[in-house]
Structures are given as C-alpha cells and as structure tokens.
SEFI-430848 format. One record per residue: residue number from 1; residue in three letters; x, z negated, y of N, C-alpha, C, O in turn. Coordinates in Angstrom, 1 decimal. Last residue first. Layout:
residues N
(torse NUM 'ALA' (X Z Y) (X Z Y) (X Z Y) (X Z Y)),
...
end
This chain:
residues 195
(torse 195 'GLU' (-26.8 -17.5 -2.2) (-28.2 -17.4 -2.2) (-29.2 -18.6 -1.7) (-30.4 -18.5 -1.7)),
(torse 194 'SER' (-24.4 -18.3 -2.3) (-24.8 -17.3 -1.0) (-26.3 -17.5 -1.1) (-27.0 -17.6 -0.1)),
(torse 193 'LYS' (-24.1 -19.7 -4.6) (-23.9 -20.2 -3.3) (-24.5 -19.8 -2.3) (-25.0 -20.5 -1.4)),
(torse 192 'GLU' (-24.5 -17.8 -6.8) (-25.1 -18.4 -6.5) (-25.3 -19.5 -5.0) (-26.4 -20.0 -4.6)),
(torse 191 'LEU' (-22.1 -15.9 -6.0) (-23.3 -15.7 -5.8) (-24.2 -16.4 -5.6) (-24.9 -16.2 -4.6)),
(torse 190 'THR' (-20.3 -18.1 -6.7) (-20.0 -17.4 -5.2) (-21.5 -16.9 -5.1) (-22.1 -17.4 -4.2)),
(torse 189 'GLU' (-20.2 -18.1 -9.3) (-20.6 -19.4 -8.5) (-20.9 -19.0 -7.2) (-21.8 -19.6 -6.6)),
(torse 188 'LYS' (-20.2 -15.4 -10.4) (-21.2 -15.9 -10.3) (-21.3 -17.2 -9.7) (-22.4 -17.6 -9.6)),
(torse 187 'SER' (-17.3 -15.4 -9.5) (-18.4 -14.3 -8.9) (-19.6 -15.0 -9.0) (-20.2 -15.2 -8.0)),
(torse 186 'LEU' (-16.1 -17.1 -11.3) (-16.0 -17.3 -9.6) (-16.9 -16.6 -9.2) (-17.7 -17.2 -8.5)),
(torse 185 'ALA' (-16.9 -16.3 -14.0) (-17.3 -17.8 -13.4) (-16.8 -17.6 -11.8) (-17.4 -18.4 -11.1)),
(torse 184 'ASP' (-15.1 -13.9 -13.4) (-16.5 -13.7 -13.6) (-17.7 -15.0 -13.5) (-18.8 -15.0 -13.1)),
(torse 183 'LEU' (-12.8 -14.9 -13.6) (-13.6 -14.1 -11.8) (-14.9 -13.9 -12.4) (-15.9 -13.8 -11.6)),
(torse 182 'ARG' (-12.6 -16.1 -15.8) (-12.2 -16.9 -15.0) (-13.0 -16.3 -13.8) (-13.7 -17.0 -13.1)),
(torse 181 'LYS' (-12.7 -13.9 -17.4) (-13.8 -14.8 -17.9) (-13.5 -15.7 -16.7) (-14.5 -16.4 -16.6)),
(torse 180 'ILE' (-10.7 -12.5 -16.7) (-12.2 -11.6 -16.5) (-12.9 -13.1 -16.8) (-13.8 -13.3 -16.0)),
(torse 179 'LEU' (-8.2 -13.9 -17.6) (-8.8 -13.7 -15.9) (-10.0 -13.1 -15.8) (-10.4 -13.0 -14.6)),
(torse 178 'GLU' (-8.4 -13.5 -20.2) (-8.7 -15.0 -19.7) (-9.2 -14.6 -18.2) (-10.2 -15.0 -17.7)),
(torse 177 'LEU' (-7.9 -10.9 -20.5) (-8.8 -11.6 -21.0) (-9.5 -12.7 -20.2) (-10.6 -12.8 -19.7)),
(torse 176 'ASP' (-5.1 -10.9 -19.2) (-6.1 -10.4 -18.3) (-7.8 -10.8 -18.9) (-8.7 -11.0 -18.2)),
(torse 175 'ASP' (-3.6 -12.7 -21.3) (-4.0 -13.1 -19.7) (-4.9 -12.2 -19.0) (-5.6 -12.7 -18.1)),
(torse 174 'PRO' (-3.7 -10.7 -23.4) (-4.6 -12.0 -23.4) (-4.6 -12.7 -21.7) (-5.6 -13.1 -21.1)),
(torse 173 'ASP' (-4.1 -6.9 -22.4) (-3.7 -8.4 -22.3) (-4.0 -9.8 -22.3) (-4.6 -10.3 -21.3)),
(torse 172 'MET' (-6.4 -5.2 -24.1) (-6.2 -5.8 -23.0) (-4.8 -6.9 -23.1) (-4.7 -7.7 -24.0)),
(torse 171 'VAL' (-6.7 -1.6 -24.4) (-6.3 -2.7 -25.0) (-6.0 -3.9 -23.8) (-5.5 -3.6 -22.7)),
(torse 170 'GLN' (-9.9 -0.2 -23.7) (-8.3 0.1 -23.4) (-8.1 -1.6 -24.4) (-8.9 -2.4 -24.8)),
(torse 169 'GLY' (-12.4 0.1 -23.7) (-11.6 0.2 -25.1) (-10.2 0.1 -25.0) (-9.4 0.2 -25.9)),
(torse 168 'SER' (-13.6 0.6 -21.8) (-13.6 2.1 -22.4) (-12.6 1.7 -23.0) (-11.6 2.5 -23.0)),
(torse 167 'SER' (-14.3 -2.6 -21.3) (-15.2 -1.8 -22.1) (-15.0 0.1 -22.4) (-15.8 0.7 -23.1)),
(torse 166 'LYS' (-11.8 -3.1 -20.1) (-12.2 -3.6 -21.5) (-13.2 -2.7 -21.6) (-12.7 -1.7 -22.0)),
(torse 165 'ASN' (-11.8 -1.3 -17.7) (-10.7 -1.1 -18.8) (-10.9 -1.6 -19.9) (-10.6 -1.0 -20.9)),
(torse 164 'ILE' (-14.0 -2.5 -16.9) (-14.2 -0.9 -17.1) (-13.3 -0.8 -17.6) (-13.5 0.1 -18.4)),
(torse 163 'ALA' (-13.2 -5.2 -16.3) (-14.0 -4.9 -16.9) (-14.3 -3.7 -17.5) (-14.9 -3.7 -18.6)),
(torse 162 'LEU' (-11.3 -4.5 -14.4) (-10.8 -5.0 -15.5) (-11.8 -5.0 -16.4) (-11.4 -4.8 -17.6)),
(torse 161 'THR' (-12.7 -3.5 -11.8) (-11.9 -2.9 -12.6) (-11.4 -3.2 -14.1) (-11.1 -2.3 -15.0)),
(torse 160 'GLN' (-14.4 -6.3 -11.9) (-15.1 -4.7 -11.9) (-14.3 -3.7 -12.9) (-14.6 -3.3 -14.0)),
(torse 159 'LEU' (-12.1 -7.6 -10.7) (-12.9 -8.1 -12.3) (-13.8 -6.8 -12.7) (-13.8 -6.5 -13.9)),
(torse 158 'LEU' (-11.6 -6.7 -8.2) (-10.7 -7.0 -9.4) (-11.1 -6.9 -10.6) (-10.7 -6.1 -11.4)),
(torse 157 'LYS' (-13.6 -7.2 -6.5) (-13.4 -5.7 -7.2) (-12.4 -5.4 -8.5) (-12.4 -4.5 -9.3)),
(torse 156 'ASN' (-13.8 -9.5 -6.8) (-14.8 -9.0 -7.7) (-14.5 -7.7 -8.1) (-14.9 -7.2 -9.1)),
(torse 155 'ILE' (-11.6 -9.8 -5.2) (-11.7 -10.6 -6.5) (-12.7 -9.7 -7.4) (-12.3 -9.2 -8.4)),
(torse 154 'LEU' (-12.3 -9.2 -2.9) (-11.5 -8.3 -3.7) (-11.4 -8.8 -5.2) (-11.2 -8.1 -6.2)),
(torse 153 'LYS' (-14.1 -11.1 -2.3) (-14.9 -9.8 -2.8) (-13.9 -8.9 -3.1) (-14.2 -7.8 -3.6)),
(torse 152 'LEU' (-12.6 -13.1 -2.0) (-13.1 -13.2 -3.1) (-14.1 -11.8 -3.1) (-14.7 -11.5 -4.1)),
(torse 151 'VAL' (-11.4 -12.1 0.4) (-10.3 -12.5 -1.1) (-11.2 -12.6 -1.9) (-10.9 -12.0 -3.0)),
(torse 150 'ASN' (-13.2 -12.8 2.0) (-12.5 -11.1 1.8) (-12.0 -11.4 0.4) (-12.3 -10.8 -0.7)),
(torse 149 'LYS' (-13.7 -15.3 1.9) (-14.8 -14.5 1.7) (-14.4 -13.1 0.9) (-14.9 -12.5 -0.1)),
(torse 148 'LYS' (-11.2 -16.6 3.0) (-11.8 -16.6 1.4) (-12.6 -15.5 1.4) (-12.1 -14.5 0.8)),
(torse 147 'HIS' (-10.7 -16.4 5.3) (-9.9 -15.2 4.4) (-10.7 -15.4 2.9) (-10.7 -14.6 1.9)),
(torse 146 'PRO' (-11.2 -18.6 7.0) (-11.1 -16.8 7.4) (-11.1 -16.1 6.4) (-11.5 -15.0 6.6)),
(torse 145 'HIS' (-13.5 -21.1 5.7) (-12.0 -20.4 5.7) (-11.9 -19.1 6.1) (-12.6 -18.4 5.4)),
(torse 144 'GLU' (-15.9 -22.0 5.1) (-15.5 -21.3 6.2) (-13.8 -21.0 6.7) (-13.2 -20.7 7.7)),
(torse 143 'GLU' (-15.8 -23.0 2.5) (-16.2 -22.2 2.3) (-15.9 -21.2 3.9) (-15.8 -20.0 3.9)),
(torse 142 'PRO' (-12.3 -24.4 2.1) (-13.7 -25.0 2.6) (-14.4 -23.5 2.8) (-13.7 -22.7 3.4)),
(torse 141 'LEU' (-10.7 -24.4 -1.5) (-11.2 -23.9 0.2) (-12.2 -24.0 0.8) (-13.3 -23.8 0.1)),
(torse 140 'ALA' (-10.8 -24.4 -3.9) (-11.1 -25.2 -3.1) (-10.9 -25.0 -1.6) (-11.1 -25.8 -0.8)),
(torse 139 'GLU' (-10.6 -21.3 -4.8) (-12.1 -22.3 -5.1) (-12.6 -23.0 -4.1) (-13.6 -22.9 -3.4)),
(torse 138 'LEU' (-7.8 -21.5 -4.3) (-8.8 -20.6 -3.7) (-9.7 -21.2 -3.5) (-9.9 -21.7 -2.4)),
(torse 137 'GLU' (-7.0 -23.2 -6.4) (-6.9 -23.4 -4.9) (-7.9 -22.6 -4.2) (-8.7 -23.2 -3.5)),
(torse 136 'THR' (-7.9 -21.5 -8.7) (-8.3 -23.3 -8.4) (-8.4 -23.6 -7.2) (-9.4 -24.0 -6.6)),
(torse 135 'ILE' (-6.2 -19.1 -8.0) (-7.2 -19.5 -8.0) (-8.6 -20.6 -7.8) (-9.6 -20.6 -7.2)),
(torse 134 'ALA' (-4.0 -20.6 -8.6) (-4.1 -20.1 -7.3) (-5.3 -19.9 -7.3) (-5.8 -20.6 -6.5)),
(torse 133 'ASP' (-4.1 -21.4 -11.4) (-4.0 -22.5 -10.6) (-3.7 -21.9 -8.9) (-3.2 -22.7 -8.1)),
(torse 132 'GLN' (-3.8 -18.2 -12.3) (-5.1 -19.5 -12.9) (-4.8 -20.6 -11.6) (-5.6 -20.5 -10.7)),
(torse 131 'GLN' (-1.3 -17.7 -11.6) (-2.6 -16.7 -11.0) (-3.7 -18.0 -11.3) (-4.4 -18.5 -10.4)),
(torse 130 'THR' (0.2 -19.4 -13.2) (0.4 -19.0 -11.5) (-0.6 -18.5 -10.8) (-0.7 -18.8 -9.6)),
(torse 129 'THR' (-0.4 -18.8 -15.6) (-0.6 -20.0 -15.0) (-0.6 -20.0 -13.6) (-1.5 -20.6 -13.0)),
(torse 128 'SER' (-0.9 -15.6 -15.2) (-0.8 -16.6 -16.4) (-1.1 -18.2 -15.3) (-1.9 -18.4 -14.4)),
(torse 127 'LYS' (0.3 -14.0 -12.6) (0.2 -14.2 -13.8) (-0.2 -15.5 -14.7) (0.7 -16.4 -14.6)),
(torse 126 'GLY' (-0.1 -12.9 -9.1) (0.6 -13.6 -10.2) (-0.2 -13.3 -11.8) (-1.1 -12.5 -12.0)),
(torse 125 'LEU' (-1.9 -13.1 -7.0) (-1.0 -11.6 -8.0) (-0.7 -11.8 -8.7) (-0.7 -10.8 -9.5)),
(torse 124 'ILE' (-1.8 -15.6 -5.5) (-3.0 -15.1 -6.6) (-2.8 -13.8 -7.3) (-3.5 -13.5 -8.3)),
(torse 123 'ARG' (0.7 -15.7 -4.6) (0.8 -16.4 -6.1) (-0.7 -15.9 -6.7) (-0.9 -15.7 -7.9)),
(torse 122 'LEU' (0.3 -14.9 -2.2) (0.9 -13.9 -2.5) (0.3 -14.3 -4.4) (-0.2 -13.5 -5.2)),
(torse 121 'TRP' (-1.6 -16.7 -1.2) (-2.2 -15.5 -1.1) (-1.3 -13.9 -1.9) (-1.7 -12.8 -2.1)),
(torse 120 'LEU' (-0.1 -19.1 -1.5) (-1.3 -18.7 -2.2) (-1.6 -17.3 -2.2) (-1.9 -16.7 -3.3)),
(torse 119 'THR' (2.0 -19.7 0.4) (2.3 -19.0 -0.6) (0.9 -18.5 -1.9) (1.0 -17.8 -2.9)),
(torse 118 'GLU' (1.3 -21.8 1.9) (1.6 -20.5 2.6) (1.9 -19.7 1.5) (1.9 -18.6 1.9)),
(torse 117 'LYS' (0.4 -23.7 0.4) (-0.5 -22.6 1.2) (-0.4 -21.8 1.9) (-1.2 -21.1 2.4)),
(torse 116 'THR' (2.1 -23.7 -2.6) (2.1 -24.3 -1.2) (1.0 -23.4 -0.7) (0.7 -22.4 -1.3)),
(torse 115 'VAL' (4.7 -24.1 -4.7) (3.3 -24.0 -4.8) (2.5 -24.6 -3.3) (2.3 -25.8 -3.0)),
(torse 114 'PRO' (7.2 -21.4 -4.1) (6.6 -23.0 -4.4) (4.9 -23.0 -4.3) (4.2 -22.1 -4.0)),
(torse 113 'LEU' (7.5 -18.7 -6.6) (7.2 -19.2 -5.5) (6.9 -20.7 -5.2) (6.2 -21.2 -6.1)),
(torse 112 'GLN' (7.9 -17.6 -8.8) (9.2 -18.7 -8.3) (8.7 -19.0 -7.4) (9.4 -19.8 -6.8)),
(torse 111 'ASN' (5.8 -15.7 -9.7) (6.4 -17.1 -10.1) (7.2 -18.3 -9.7) (7.2 -19.4 -10.1)),
(torse 110 'ILE' (6.8 -13.8 -8.1) (5.3 -14.6 -7.9) (5.4 -15.6 -8.7) (5.0 -16.7 -8.2)),
(torse 109 'VAL' (9.1 -12.6 -6.3) (9.1 -13.0 -8.1) (8.0 -14.2 -7.9) (8.3 -15.3 -7.5)),
(torse 108 'ILE' (9.5 -10.0 -4.1) (9.1 -11.4 -4.2) (8.5 -11.2 -5.9) (7.9 -10.3 -6.4)),
(torse 107 'ILE' (12.3 -8.5 -2.7) (11.1 -8.7 -4.0) (10.8 -9.9 -4.1) (11.6 -10.8 -4.3)),
(torse 106 'GLY' (13.0 -6.3 -0.1) (12.5 -7.3 -0.6) (11.9 -7.6 -2.2) (11.0 -6.9 -2.7)),
(torse 105 'THR' (14.6 -3.9 1.8) (13.5 -4.2 0.8) (13.9 -5.5 0.3) (15.1 -5.9 0.2)),
(torse 104 'GLN' (16.6 -2.1 3.1) (15.3 -2.6 3.6) (14.6 -2.9 2.5) (13.9 -1.9 2.1)),
(torse 103 'PHE' (18.8 -1.7 2.0) (18.2 -1.0 1.1) (16.5 -0.9 2.0) (15.6 -0.2 1.8)),
(torse 102 'VAL' (21.2 -2.4 4.0) (20.8 -1.0 4.2) (19.6 -0.6 2.9) (19.4 0.6 2.6)),
(torse 101 'SER' (20.9 -5.1 3.0) (20.2 -4.5 4.0) (19.8 -3.3 4.6) (18.9 -3.0 5.4)),
(torse 100 'PRO' (20.5 -5.5 -0.3) (21.4 -5.7 0.5) (20.9 -4.9 1.8) (20.4 -3.8 1.5)),
(torse 99 'LEU' (17.3 -7.0 -1.6) (18.4 -6.6 -1.9) (19.5 -6.0 -0.4) (19.0 -6.2 0.7)),
(torse 98 'CYS' (16.1 -10.5 -1.0) (16.6 -9.3 -0.9) (17.9 -8.6 -1.2) (19.0 -9.1 -1.2)),
(torse 97 'TYR' (13.8 -12.6 -3.1) (15.1 -12.0 -2.8) (15.3 -10.9 -1.7) (14.2 -10.3 -1.5)),
(torse 96 'LEU' (11.8 -15.2 -3.2) (12.1 -13.7 -1.8) (13.2 -13.6 -2.3) (14.0 -14.6 -2.1)),
(torse 95 'GLY' (11.6 -17.5 -4.5) (11.2 -16.6 -5.2) (11.0 -15.1 -4.1) (10.1 -14.3 -4.1)),
(torse 94 'PRO' (12.9 -19.4 -2.2) (12.9 -19.4 -3.5) (11.6 -18.4 -3.9) (10.5 -18.8 -3.3)),
(torse 93 'ARG' (14.8 -17.3 -0.3) (14.2 -18.5 -0.3) (13.5 -18.5 -1.5) (13.5 -17.4 -2.0)),
(torse 92 'GLU' (16.5 -15.3 -0.7) (16.5 -15.8 0.7) (16.3 -16.9 0.5) (17.1 -17.8 0.8)),
(torse 91 'MET' (18.6 -14.4 -3.2) (18.0 -15.3 -2.6) (17.9 -16.0 -1.6) (18.7 -16.9 -1.2)),
(torse 90 'GLU' (19.8 -10.7 -3.5) (19.9 -12.6 -2.9) (19.2 -13.3 -2.6) (18.7 -13.0 -1.5)),
(torse 89 'ALA' (20.5 -8.3 -5.6) (19.7 -9.3 -4.9) (19.9 -10.6 -4.6) (20.2 -11.5 -5.4)),
(torse 88 'ALA' (21.4 -6.5 -6.8) (22.4 -7.0 -5.8) (21.9 -8.2 -5.0) (22.5 -9.0 -4.2)),
(torse 87 'PHE' (20.4 -4.9 -8.9) (20.3 -4.6 -7.6) (21.0 -5.5 -6.8) (21.1 -5.0 -5.7)),
(torse 86 'SER' (21.7 -7.1 -10.9) (21.9 -5.5 -11.0) (21.5 -4.2 -9.9) (22.0 -3.1 -9.8)),
(torse 85 'ASN' (20.1 -9.3 -10.3) (21.6 -9.0 -9.8) (22.4 -7.5 -10.2) (23.4 -7.0 -9.8)),
(torse 84 'LEU' (17.5 -8.9 -11.1) (18.3 -9.4 -9.4) (19.4 -8.8 -9.6) (19.7 -7.7 -9.1)),
(torse 83 'ILE' (18.1 -8.2 -13.8) (17.4 -7.3 -12.9) (17.7 -7.6 -11.7) (18.1 -6.7 -11.0)),
(torse 82 'ASP' (18.7 -10.7 -14.6) (19.7 -9.4 -15.0) (19.2 -8.4 -14.0) (20.0 -7.9 -13.3)),
(torse 81 'GLU' (17.0 -12.4 -14.0) (17.9 -13.1 -13.4) (19.1 -11.6 -13.4) (20.0 -11.4 -12.5)),
(torse 80 'SER' (13.9 -10.9 -14.7) (15.0 -11.5 -14.6) (16.2 -11.7 -14.0) (16.5 -10.7 -13.3)),
(torse 79 'LEU' (10.4 -11.9 -13.2) (11.6 -11.0 -13.0) (12.8 -11.5 -13.5) (13.1 -12.5 -12.9)),
(torse 78 'THR' (6.9 -11.8 -12.8) (8.3 -12.5 -12.9) (9.2 -11.2 -13.0) (8.9 -10.1 -12.8)),
(torse 77 'PRO' (4.9 -10.4 -10.9) (4.9 -11.8 -11.4) (6.2 -12.9 -11.8) (6.4 -14.1 -11.5)),
(torse 76 'THR' (6.4 -8.7 -8.1) (6.1 -8.7 -9.5) (5.9 -10.7 -9.9) (6.5 -11.7 -9.5)),
(torse 75 'LEU' (6.2 -6.8 -5.4) (6.0 -8.3 -6.0) (5.4 -8.2 -7.2) (4.3 -7.7 -7.5)),
(torse 74 'ILE' (8.4 -5.6 -2.7) (8.0 -5.8 -4.3) (7.5 -6.9 -5.0) (8.2 -7.9 -5.2)),
(torse 73 'TRP' (8.1 -4.2 -0.1) (8.3 -5.3 -0.6) (7.8 -5.4 -1.9) (6.6 -5.1 -2.0)),
(torse 72 'LEU' (10.2 -2.2 2.3) (9.7 -2.4 1.3) (9.5 -3.8 0.5) (10.4 -4.6 0.3)),
(torse 71 'ARG' (9.5 -1.4 6.3) (10.1 -2.3 4.8) (9.4 -2.1 3.5) (8.1 -1.9 3.5)),
(torse 70 'THR' (9.8 1.3 8.4) (9.1 0.5 7.1) (10.1 -0.4 6.2) (11.0 0.0 5.5)),
(torse 69 'LEU' (11.7 0.4 11.4) (11.3 1.9 10.4) (10.8 0.5 9.3) (11.2 -0.6 9.3)),
(torse 68 'GLU' (13.2 -0.7 13.2) (11.6 -0.3 13.0) (10.8 0.0 12.1) (9.6 -0.1 11.9)),
(torse 67 'SER' (15.5 -0.8 12.9) (14.5 -2.4 12.6) (13.4 -2.1 12.7) (12.5 -2.8 12.4)),
(torse 66 'ASP' (16.4 1.2 12.7) (16.6 0.9 11.6) (15.2 -0.3 11.6) (14.4 -0.6 10.8)),
(torse 65 'PRO' (14.8 3.0 15.9) (15.9 1.9 15.1) (15.5 1.9 13.6) (14.5 2.5 13.2)),
(torse 64 'LEU' (14.1 6.0 16.6) (13.6 5.0 16.5) (14.6 4.3 15.3) (14.9 4.8 14.2)),
(torse 63 'THR' (13.8 8.3 19.5) (15.3 7.4 18.8) (14.2 6.2 18.4) (13.5 5.6 19.2)),
(torse 62 'GLN' (12.7 10.4 20.3) (12.4 9.5 20.6) (13.3 9.1 19.7) (13.6 10.0 19.0)),
(torse 61 'LYS' (10.8 13.1 20.6) (12.3 13.2 21.3) (12.4 11.6 21.4) (12.3 11.3 22.6)),
(torse 60 'LYS' (8.7 13.7 18.7) (8.2 13.0 20.6) (9.8 13.2 21.4) (9.9 13.4 22.6)),
(torse 59 'LYS' (10.3 14.6 16.8) (9.2 15.3 17.4) (8.9 15.3 18.8) (8.8 16.2 19.6)),
(torse 58 'GLN' (11.6 11.9 15.8) (12.2 12.9 16.5) (11.3 14.6 17.7) (11.7 15.2 18.7)),
(torse 57 'ALA' (9.3 10.3 14.9) (9.9 10.0 16.1) (11.1 11.4 16.8) (11.2 11.7 18.0)),
(torse 56 'GLU' (8.7 12.0 13.2) (7.6 12.1 14.0) (8.6 11.5 15.1) (8.7 12.2 16.2)),
(torse 55 'LYS' (11.2 11.8 11.5) (10.7 13.0 11.7) (9.8 12.9 13.0) (10.1 13.6 14.0)),
(torse 54 'ILE' (10.8 9.0 11.0) (12.4 9.4 11.7) (11.5 10.6 12.1) (10.8 10.4 13.1)),
(torse 53 'GLN' (8.7 8.9 9.5) (8.9 7.7 10.3) (10.0 8.3 11.4) (10.0 7.9 12.6)),
(torse 52 'ASN' (9.6 10.4 6.9) (8.5 10.8 8.0) (8.2 10.2 9.6) (7.7 10.8 10.6)),
(torse 51 'ASN' (11.5 8.7 6.2) (12.3 9.9 6.4) (11.0 10.4 7.5) (11.2 10.7 8.7)),
(torse 50 'GLN' (10.0 6.5 5.5) (10.9 6.3 6.3) (11.1 7.5 7.2) (11.1 7.5 8.4)),
(torse 49 'VAL' (8.5 8.0 3.1) (8.1 6.9 4.4) (8.9 7.2 5.6) (8.6 8.0 6.5)),
(torse 48 'GLU' (11.0 8.2 1.5) (10.2 9.3 2.1) (9.3 8.8 3.1) (9.4 9.4 4.2)),
(torse 47 'TYR' (11.9 5.9 0.9) (12.8 6.6 1.7) (11.8 8.0 2.4) (12.0 8.6 3.5)),
(torse 46 'LEU' (9.9 4.3 -0.3) (10.4 3.9 1.0) (11.1 5.0 1.7) (11.1 5.1 2.9)),
(torse 45 'LYS' (9.5 5.9 -2.4) (8.9 6.3 -1.9) (9.1 5.2 -0.6) (8.1 5.3 0.2)),
(torse 44 'SER' (12.0 5.2 -3.6) (12.0 6.4 -3.2) (10.8 6.7 -2.4) (10.9 7.7 -1.7)),
(torse 43 'LEU' (11.7 2.7 -3.7) (12.7 2.7 -2.9) (12.4 4.3 -2.7) (12.5 4.7 -1.6)),
(torse 42 'CYS' (9.9 2.4 -6.2) (9.4 2.2 -5.2) (10.9 2.5 -4.2) (10.4 1.6 -3.6)),
(torse 41 'THR' (11.5 3.8 -8.1) (10.9 4.8 -8.3) (10.1 4.1 -6.5) (9.8 4.9 -5.7)),
(torse 40 'LYS' (13.7 1.7 -8.5) (14.0 2.8 -8.0) (13.0 3.9 -7.4) (13.4 4.7 -6.6)),
(torse 39 'ILE' (11.6 0.0 -9.8) (12.1 -0.1 -8.4) (12.8 0.9 -7.8) (12.6 1.1 -6.6)),
(torse 38 'GLU' (10.6 1.3 -12.4) (9.9 1.4 -11.1) (10.6 1.1 -9.8) (10.4 1.8 -8.8)),
(torse 37 'ARG' (13.9 0.9 -13.5) (12.7 2.4 -13.2) (12.0 2.1 -12.2) (12.5 2.4 -11.1)),
(torse 36 'PRO' (13.9 -1.5 -13.7) (14.3 -1.2 -13.1) (14.4 0.4 -12.6) (14.8 0.8 -11.6)),
(torse 35 'THR' (10.0 -3.0 -13.7) (11.5 -2.5 -14.5) (12.5 -1.8 -13.7) (12.0 -1.3 -12.7)),
(torse 34 'VAL' (8.1 -5.7 -13.1) (8.6 -4.6 -12.6) (10.2 -4.2 -13.3) (11.3 -4.8 -13.5)),
(torse 33 'PRO' (6.0 -7.6 -15.0) (7.6 -7.2 -14.7) (7.8 -5.9 -14.2) (7.6 -5.0 -15.0)),
(torse 32 'ASN' (2.7 -6.6 -14.4) (3.9 -7.1 -15.0) (4.6 -6.8 -14.3) (4.5 -6.2 -13.2)),
(torse 31 'ARG' (1.4 -5.5 -11.8) (0.7 -6.8 -12.9) (1.7 -7.2 -13.8) (1.6 -8.4 -14.1)),
(torse 30 'PHE' (2.7 -5.3 -9.0) (3.0 -4.7 -10.7) (2.5 -5.6 -11.0) (3.0 -6.7 -10.7)),
(torse 29 'THR' (2.9 -3.5 -5.7) (2.2 -4.7 -6.6) (2.4 -4.1 -7.7) (2.5 -2.9 -7.8)),
(torse 28 'GLU' (4.3 -2.9 -2.8) (4.4 -2.7 -4.3) (3.8 -3.9 -4.8) (4.2 -5.1 -4.6)),
(torse 27 'PHE' (3.9 -2.4 0.7) (3.6 -3.2 -0.4) (3.6 -2.6 -2.1) (2.7 -1.8 -2.4)),
(torse 26 'LEU' (5.7 -1.7 3.3) (5.2 -0.8 2.1) (5.1 -1.8 0.9) (6.1 -2.0 0.2)),
(torse 25 'CYS' (5.1 -2.0 6.6) (6.1 -2.3 5.7) (5.0 -1.6 4.3) (3.8 -1.3 4.4)),
(torse 24 'PRO' (6.2 -3.1 10.1) (5.6 -2.0 8.6) (6.1 -2.1 7.5) (7.3 -2.1 7.2)),
(torse 23 'LYS' (5.8 -6.7 10.2) (6.5 -5.3 10.5) (5.7 -4.2 9.6) (4.9 -4.4 8.7)),
(torse 22 'GLN' (4.3 -8.6 9.3) (4.4 -8.6 10.8) (5.3 -7.2 11.4) (5.3 -6.8 12.5)),
(torse 21 'ALA' (4.3 -9.5 6.9) (3.6 -8.0 7.5) (3.5 -7.9 8.6) (2.6 -7.1 9.1)),
(torse 20 'LEU' (6.2 -11.5 6.1) (6.1 -10.0 5.7) (5.6 -9.1 6.4) (6.2 -8.0 6.6)),
(torse 19 'GLU' (3.9 -13.6 7.2) (5.4 -13.3 7.4) (5.8 -11.7 7.4) (5.7 -11.0 8.4)),
(torse 18 'GLY' (1.5 -12.9 5.7) (1.7 -12.9 7.4) (2.6 -12.9 7.7) (2.7 -12.2 8.8)),
(torse 17 'LEU' (2.8 -14.1 3.5) (2.0 -12.8 3.1) (2.0 -12.5 4.8) (2.7 -11.5 5.1)),
(torse 16 'LEU' (3.4 -16.7 3.8) (4.3 -16.3 3.8) (3.7 -14.3 3.9) (4.5 -13.5 4.4)),
(torse 15 'GLY' (0.5 -17.2 6.1) (1.4 -17.8 5.8) (2.5 -16.5 5.0) (2.5 -15.4 5.6)),
(torse 14 'LEU' (-2.2 -17.0 6.7) (-2.0 -15.7 5.9) (-0.6 -16.4 5.2) (-0.4 -16.2 4.0)),
(torse 13 'THR' (-3.0 -18.8 8.9) (-3.7 -18.7 7.7) (-2.9 -17.8 6.5) (-3.0 -18.2 5.3)),
(torse 12 'ASP' (-0.6 -18.6 10.4) (-1.1 -20.0 10.2) (-2.0 -19.9 9.2) (-2.1 -20.9 8.5)),
(torse 11 'THR' (0.0 -15.8 10.7) (0.9 -16.9 9.8) (0.1 -18.2 9.6) (0.2 -18.7 8.5)),
(torse 10 'PRO' (-1.4 -13.0 11.4) (-1.7 -14.9 11.8) (-0.8 -15.3 10.2) (-1.0 -15.0 9.0)),
(torse 9 'VAL' (0.2 -10.3 13.1) (-0.6 -10.8 11.9) (-0.3 -12.2 11.6) (0.8 -12.6 11.5)),
(torse 8 'PRO' (0.1 -9.2 15.7) (0.0 -9.7 15.5) (-0.4 -10.5 14.2) (-1.3 -11.4 14.3)),
(torse 7 'GLN' (-1.6 -5.6 15.9) (-1.2 -6.7 16.5) (-0.7 -7.8 15.6) (-0.9 -7.5 14.4)),
(torse 6 'ASN' (-1.5 -3.7 14.2) (-1.3 -2.9 15.4) (-1.7 -4.0 16.2) (-2.3 -3.6 17.2)),
(torse 5 'PRO' (0.8 -3.1 11.2) (-0.1 -3.9 11.6) (-0.5 -3.2 13.4) (0.2 -2.4 13.8)),
(torse 4 'THR' (0.7 -1.3 8.7) (1.2 -1.1 9.7) (0.5 -1.5 10.6) (-0.4 -0.8 11.1)),
(torse 3 'PHE' (1.5 -0.7 5.2) (0.4 -1.6 6.1) (1.6 -1.2 7.6) (2.8 -0.9 7.6)),
(torse 2 'LEU' (0.9 1.1 2.0) (1.4 1.0 3.6) (0.8 0.5 4.4) (-0.4 0.9 4.7)),
(torse 1 'MET' (1.0 0.0 -1.3) (-0.1 0.0 0.1) (0.8 -0.1 1.1) (1.5 -1.0 1.3)),
end
C-alpha cells in the first residue's frame, strides 16, 4: 500500500504506525514470514515508485531530495536473525530494523514489538498469540476511540476474505482458522452493540 500523507498523521492515537506514516511510504504486509526473495521484490517496487517521483519532479524542473522520497516498511509476523543479518538490518528499537540508509527501508518484526498502546495497530497485523492479544486490546478500547470503528470495519473485511478462502477449499493455516472464529465472534458482538 502506497501512503502519502496530506497532513500530519496523529501519533497520539496511531502510535508507531503514525510515526512510520509521517512521510510518503510504501507498506508491504506479509501474513507469513517474509522471504529474502520477497524483500528483494519489495525493494524493486520501492525503486519503481521513487524513480516515478524523481521523473515527476524533473518534469516540473524541481529537485527531490532523498529525504522526500518514499520509504519502504516491510511488516512481517516473524523473521529470522539470519535473514535480518543478510540484509545488514540493524535494530533501531525492539521489533523495528532498518536496512543501511541508502535503501530507505525498514522491517517491522511484529512479534518482537513491545506490548504497548503505541504498537497496537501494527500487532493486529501479526499472527497467533501476538494478533490474538492485540484483538483483545482492541475489544477493550472505549467505543468512542477515534479508530476503533474503522479498524473493526477492516477486520470484518478480513473476516469475509478469510471465509471466502475457507469456503473455496483453500487449505487454511490453523492460526487463520482460529482467527476466523475470533473475528466472527467480535463481528457479532459489534453488531449487537450497534443495534
């Protein structure tokens, strides 16, 4: 997903996700641990986006500094130390690794993020216990929380996609089957509250 903010992104309610989205960025989210080949594919997408930005600036006879180019954030539920090392990724803080600065790329290893309100919106994208705990935190948010309803709508869409995959005979990961049950219960509970 390519995101270009047209105003400052609130970090008070979006936490780390808001921090990552302050400048133009490309989010690549993986349901299973990202592979080296997938990381290379993400990098090639980033360079295509950046080259288009540079060409647009040149058409306008402008210079676009590297600091204004789109940055890549790869979100993965887990990742091995070997893969991180193979890309020379350095830990900036728990769960957040940056490739050498020339690549303008970071990798978020979701299961390594601290369990805080600042990481909630990223941990929802995790797997297994990480995701289950984040959903529990989401349920506990007050109804008037500025992002709760929108996230619940997105979760309902995810539930529909998972249900379609299941009904089409696709082999489902046990974590995904558990997620379907959990999201279905959350969806029904949300509907009851809104009636």
